[in-house]
TORVEX-313624 format. One record per residue (C-alpha): residue number from 0; residue in one letter; x, y, z. Coordinates in steps of 0.2 Angstrom, whole numbers, plus 2048, in hexadecimal, padded with zeros to 3 digits. Layout:
// TORVEX-313624
<pt><nr>NUM</nr><rest>a</rest><xx>X</xx><yy>Y</yy><zz>Z</zz></pt>
...
***
This chain:
// TORVEX-313624
<pt><nr>0</nr><rest>m</rest><xx>58E</xx><yy>3A9</yy><zz>DF9</zz></pt>
<pt><nr>1</nr><rest>t</rest><xx>581</xx><yy>3A6</yy><zz>DEC</zz></pt>
<pt><nr>2</nr><rest>s</rest><xx>57E</xx><yy>399</yy><zz>DE3</zz></pt>
<pt><nr>3</nr><rest>y</rest><xx>583</xx><yy>39B</yy><zz>DD1</zz></pt>
<pt><nr>4</nr><rest>c</rest><xx>57C</xx><yy>38A</yy><zz>DCB</zz></pt>
<pt><nr>5</nr><rest>f</rest><xx>56E</xx><yy>382</yy><zz>DC4</zz></pt>
<pt><nr>6</nr><rest>e</rest><xx>568</xx><yy>372</yy><zz>DBE</zz></pt>
<pt><nr>7</nr><rest>k</rest><xx>56B</xx><yy>374</yy><zz>DAA</zz></pt>
<pt><nr>8</nr><rest>k</rest><xx>55F</xx><yy>35F</yy><zz>DAA</zz></pt>
<pt><nr>9</nr><rest>p</rest><xx>561</xx><yy>352</yy><zz>DB8</zz></pt>
<pt><nr>10</nr><rest>g</rest><xx>56C</xx><yy>34E</yy><zz>DBB</zz></pt>
<pt><nr>11</nr><rest>y</rest><xx>57A</xx><yy>35A</yy><zz>DB3</zz></pt>
<pt><nr>12</nr><rest>r</rest><xx>57D</xx><yy>36B</yy><zz>DBD</zz></pt>
<pt><nr>13</nr><rest>i</rest><xx>585</xx><yy>37C</yy><zz>DB5</zz></pt>
<pt><nr>14</nr><rest>c</rest><xx>58D</xx><yy>387</yy><zz>DC2</zz></pt>
<pt><nr>15</nr><rest>k</rest><xx>597</xx><yy>397</yy><zz>DBF</zz></pt>
<pt><nr>16</nr><rest>r</rest><xx>5A8</xx><yy>39A</yy><zz>DBB</zz></pt>
<pt><nr>17</nr><rest>i</rest><xx>5B3</xx><yy>3A5</yy><zz>DC4</zz></pt>
<pt><nr>18</nr><rest>i</rest><xx>5C4</xx><yy>3A9</yy><zz>DB8</zz></pt>
<pt><nr>19</nr><rest>v</rest><xx>5D4</xx><yy>3A9</yy><zz>DC3</zz></pt>
<pt><nr>20</nr><rest>s</rest><xx>5E2</xx><yy>3A4</yy><zz>DBE</zz></pt>
<pt><nr>21</nr><rest>l</rest><xx>5ED</xx><yy>39B</yy><zz>DCE</zz></pt>
<pt><nr>22</nr><rest>n</rest><xx>5FA</xx><yy>393</yy><zz>DD0</zz></pt>
<pt><nr>23</nr><rest>a</rest><xx>5F4</xx><yy>37E</yy><zz>DD8</zz></pt>
<pt><nr>24</nr><rest>e</rest><xx>5FF</xx><yy>36E</yy><zz>DD9</zz></pt>
<pt><nr>25</nr><rest>i</rest><xx>5F7</xx><yy>35C</yy><zz>DDA</zz></pt>
<pt><nr>26</nr><rest>i</rest><xx>5FE</xx><yy>351</yy><zz>DE5</zz></pt>
<pt><nr>27</nr><rest>l</rest><xx>5FD</xx><yy>342</yy><zz>DE7</zz></pt>
<pt><nr>28</nr><rest>d</rest><xx>609</xx><yy>337</yy><zz>DF4</zz></pt>
<pt><nr>29</nr><rest>d</rest><xx>619</xx><yy>33F</yy><zz>DF5</zz></pt>
<pt><nr>30</nr><rest>e</rest><xx>618</xx><yy>346</yy><zz>DE0</zz></pt>
<pt><nr>31</nr><rest>s</rest><xx>60F</xx><yy>356</yy><zz>DDC</zz></pt>
<pt><nr>32</nr><rest>i</rest><xx>60C</xx><yy>35D</yy><zz>DCA</zz></pt>
<pt><nr>33</nr><rest>a</rest><xx>60D</xx><yy>36E</yy><zz>DC5</zz></pt>
<pt><nr>34</nr><rest>g</rest><xx>5FC</xx><yy>377</yy><zz>DBE</zz></pt>
<pt><nr>35</nr><rest>k</rest><xx>5F1</xx><yy>386</yy><zz>DBC</zz></pt>
<pt><nr>36</nr><rest>i</rest><xx>5E0</xx><yy>387</yy><zz>DC0</zz></pt>
<pt><nr>37</nr><rest>e</rest><xx>5D7</xx><yy>390</yy><zz>DB3</zz></pt>
<pt><nr>38</nr><rest>n</rest><xx>5C2</xx><yy>392</yy><zz>DBC</zz></pt>
<pt><nr>39</nr><rest>l</rest><xx>5B9</xx><yy>38C</yy><zz>DCD</zz></pt>
<pt><nr>40</nr><rest>s</rest><xx>5A9</xx><yy>38A</yy><zz>DCD</zz></pt>
<pt><nr>41</nr><rest>e</rest><xx>59C</xx><yy>385</yy><zz>DDC</zz></pt>
<pt><nr>42</nr><rest>d</rest><xx>5A2</xx><yy>373</yy><zz>DDA</zz></pt>
<pt><nr>43</nr><rest>g</rest><xx>5B0</xx><yy>371</yy><zz>DD7</zz></pt>
<pt><nr>44</nr><rest>l</rest><xx>5C0</xx><yy>37A</yy><zz>DC9</zz></pt>
<pt><nr>45</nr><rest>y</rest><xx>5CA</xx><yy>376</yy><zz>DB6</zz></pt>
<pt><nr>46</nr><rest>m</rest><xx>5D9</xx><yy>378</yy><zz>DB8</zz></pt>
<pt><nr>47</nr><rest>i</rest><xx>5EB</xx><yy>374</yy><zz>DA9</zz></pt>
<pt><nr>48</nr><rest>v</rest><xx>5F6</xx><yy>365</yy><zz>DB1</zz></pt>
<pt><nr>49</nr><rest>n</rest><xx>609</xx><yy>367</yy><zz>DAA</zz></pt>
<pt><nr>50</nr><rest>p</rest><xx>612</xx><yy>35B</yy><zz>DA4</zz></pt>
<pt><nr>51</nr><rest>s</rest><xx>618</xx><yy>34D</yy><zz>DAC</zz></pt>
<pt><nr>52</nr><rest>k</rest><xx>622</xx><yy>33E</yy><zz>DB0</zz></pt>
<pt><nr>53</nr><rest>t</rest><xx>618</xx><yy>33A</yy><zz>DBE</zz></pt>
<pt><nr>54</nr><rest>s</rest><xx>60D</xx><yy>328</yy><zz>DBF</zz></pt>
<pt><nr>55</nr><rest>f</rest><xx>5FE</xx><yy>334</yy><zz>DC1</zz></pt>
<pt><nr>56</nr><rest>d</rest><xx>5EC</xx><yy>32E</yy><zz>DB8</zz></pt>
<pt><nr>57</nr><rest>f</rest><xx>5DF</xx><yy>33B</yy><zz>DB8</zz></pt>
<pt><nr>58</nr><rest>s</rest><xx>5D3</xx><yy>331</yy><zz>DB1</zz></pt>
<pt><nr>59</nr><rest>p</rest><xx>5C0</xx><yy>335</yy><zz>DB8</zz></pt>
<pt><nr>60</nr><rest>e</rest><xx>5BD</xx><yy>32F</yy><zz>DC9</zz></pt>
<pt><nr>61</nr><rest>s</rest><xx>5CF</xx><yy>331</yy><zz>DD0</zz></pt>
<pt><nr>62</nr><rest>k</rest><xx>5D2</xx><yy>33A</yy><zz>DE1</zz></pt>
<pt><nr>63</nr><rest>f</rest><xx>5E4</xx><yy>347</yy><zz>DE4</zz></pt>
<pt><nr>64</nr><rest>m</rest><xx>5E6</xx><yy>355</yy><zz>DF0</zz></pt>
<pt><nr>65</nr><rest>i</rest><xx>5E6</xx><yy>367</yy><zz>DE3</zz></pt>
<pt><nr>66</nr><rest>k</rest><xx>5F1</xx><yy>373</yy><zz>DEE</zz></pt>
<pt><nr>67</nr><rest>i</rest><xx>5EB</xx><yy>383</yy><zz>DE9</zz></pt>
<pt><nr>68</nr><rest>h</rest><xx>5F8</xx><yy>393</yy><zz>DEA</zz></pt>
<pt><nr>69</nr><rest>l</rest><xx>5F0</xx><yy>3A3</yy><zz>DEE</zz></pt>
<pt><nr>70</nr><rest>a</rest><xx>5F8</xx><yy>3B4</yy><zz>DE7</zz></pt>
<pt><nr>71</nr><rest>s</rest><xx>5F8</xx><yy>3B6</yy><zz>DFC</zz></pt>
<pt><nr>72</nr><rest>r</rest><xx>605</xx><yy>3A9</yy><zz>DFA</zz></pt>
<pt><nr>73</nr><rest>e</rest><xx>5F8</xx><yy>3A1</yy><zz>E06</zz></pt>
<pt><nr>74</nr><rest>t</rest><xx>5F5</xx><yy>38D</yy><zz>E00</zz></pt>
<pt><nr>75</nr><rest>r</rest><xx>5E5</xx><yy>384</yy><zz>E03</zz></pt>
<pt><nr>76</nr><rest>t</rest><xx>5E5</xx><yy>371</yy><zz>DFF</zz></pt>
<pt><nr>77</nr><rest>f</rest><xx>5D8</xx><yy>369</yy><zz>DFC</zz></pt>
<pt><nr>78</nr><rest>l</rest><xx>5D1</xx><yy>356</yy><zz>DF6</zz></pt>
<pt><nr>79</nr><rest>c</rest><xx>5CB</xx><yy>353</yy><zz>DE5</zz></pt>
<pt><nr>80</nr><rest>k</rest><xx>5C3</xx><yy>346</yy><zz>DD8</zz></pt>
<pt><nr>81</nr><rest>v</rest><xx>5C7</xx><yy>34B</yy><zz>DC6</zz></pt>
<pt><nr>82</nr><rest>k</rest><xx>5B7</xx><yy>349</yy><zz>DBB</zz></pt>
<pt><nr>83</nr><rest>w</rest><xx>5BC</xx><yy>34C</yy><zz>DAA</zz></pt>
<pt><nr>84</nr><rest>s</rest><xx>5CE</xx><yy>34C</yy><zz>DA2</zz></pt>
<pt><nr>85</nr><rest>y</rest><xx>5D6</xx><yy>34F</yy><zz>D8F</zz></pt>
<pt><nr>86</nr><rest>k</rest><xx>5E6</xx><yy>352</yy><zz>D89</zz></pt>
<pt><nr>87</nr><rest>t</rest><xx>5E7</xx><yy>361</yy><zz>D86</zz></pt>
<pt><nr>88</nr><rest>p</rest><xx>5E8</xx><yy>363</yy><zz>D72</zz></pt>
<pt><nr>89</nr><rest>p</rest><xx>5EF</xx><yy>367</yy><zz>D65</zz></pt>
<pt><nr>90</nr><rest>h</rest><xx>5FF</xx><yy>363</yy><zz>D6F</zz></pt>
<pt><nr>91</nr><rest>e</rest><xx>5FB</xx><yy>357</yy><zz>D78</zz></pt>
<pt><nr>92</nr><rest>l</rest><xx>606</xx><yy>35F</yy><zz>D89</zz></pt>
<pt><nr>93</nr><rest>t</rest><xx>5FC</xx><yy>364</yy><zz>D95</zz></pt>
<pt><nr>94</nr><rest>n</rest><xx>5EC</xx><yy>35C</yy><zz>D9C</zz></pt>
<pt><nr>95</nr><rest>s</rest><xx>5DC</xx><yy>366</yy><zz>DA1</zz></pt>
<pt><nr>96</nr><rest>l</rest><xx>5D3</xx><yy>35E</yy><zz>DAF</zz></pt>
<pt><nr>97</nr><rest>g</rest><xx>5C2</xx><yy>361</yy><zz>DB7</zz></pt>
<pt><nr>98</nr><rest>m</rest><xx>5C1</xx><yy>360</yy><zz>DC8</zz></pt>
<pt><nr>99</nr><rest>e</rest><xx>5B4</xx><yy>35E</yy><zz>DD6</zz></pt>
<pt><nr>100</nr><rest>i</rest><xx>5B7</xx><yy>363</yy><zz>DE8</zz></pt>
<pt><nr>101</nr><rest>l</rest><xx>5B2</xx><yy>356</yy><zz>DF8</zz></pt>
<pt><nr>102</nr><rest>a</rest><xx>5BC</xx><yy>35D</yy><zz>E04</zz></pt>
<pt><nr>103</nr><rest>p</rest><xx>5BF</xx><yy>368</yy><zz>E0D</zz></pt>
<pt><nr>104</nr><rest>y</rest><xx>5AF</xx><yy>373</yy><zz>E07</zz></pt>
<pt><nr>105</nr><rest>a</rest><xx>5AA</xx><yy>37D</yy><zz>E12</zz></pt>
<pt><nr>106</nr><rest>e</rest><xx>5BD</xx><yy>383</yy><zz>E0E</zz></pt>
<pt><nr>107</nr><rest>y</rest><xx>5BB</xx><yy>383</yy><zz>DFE</zz></pt>
<pt><nr>108</nr><rest>k</rest><xx>5AB</xx><yy>38E</yy><zz>DFF</zz></pt>
<pt><nr>109</nr><rest>d</rest><xx>5B5</xx><yy>39C</yy><zz>E09</zz></pt>
<pt><nr>110</nr><rest>l</rest><xx>5C1</xx><yy>39B</yy><zz>DFA</zz></pt>
<pt><nr>111</nr><rest>l</rest><xx>5B6</xx><yy>39E</yy><zz>DEE</zz></pt>
<pt><nr>112</nr><rest>n</rest><xx>5AD</xx><yy>3AD</yy><zz>DF6</zz></pt>
<pt><nr>113</nr><rest>a</rest><xx>5BD</xx><yy>3B4</yy><zz>DFA</zz></pt>
<pt><nr>114</nr><rest>l</rest><xx>5C0</xx><yy>3B5</yy><zz>DE7</zz></pt>
<pt><nr>115</nr><rest>v</rest><xx>5AF</xx><yy>3BA</yy><zz>DE0</zz></pt>
***
């Protein structure tokens, strides 16, 4: 896959986004929370997470497993790190999350290639 990223300023990369609508789950220990991935980039993903009564902490640097449900009924699971998060306005009923893919990165790149 060709890299679609460029450095806007030192230490700050901008990557082309692939618009998707994929169901996903964030998993921590034996808890999971459902959400929808809105876009993917070479470095990570943006997703909206449904309201939950779980004890998930979405602070930056938090690490979770994310299970992506593909249209083919297959799933892919990746270790991710929260880069940023905020409660989605106006009612703050959902969380918006920017997540970096940590591992397995090669499998994630294969998934991107399949979606492009």
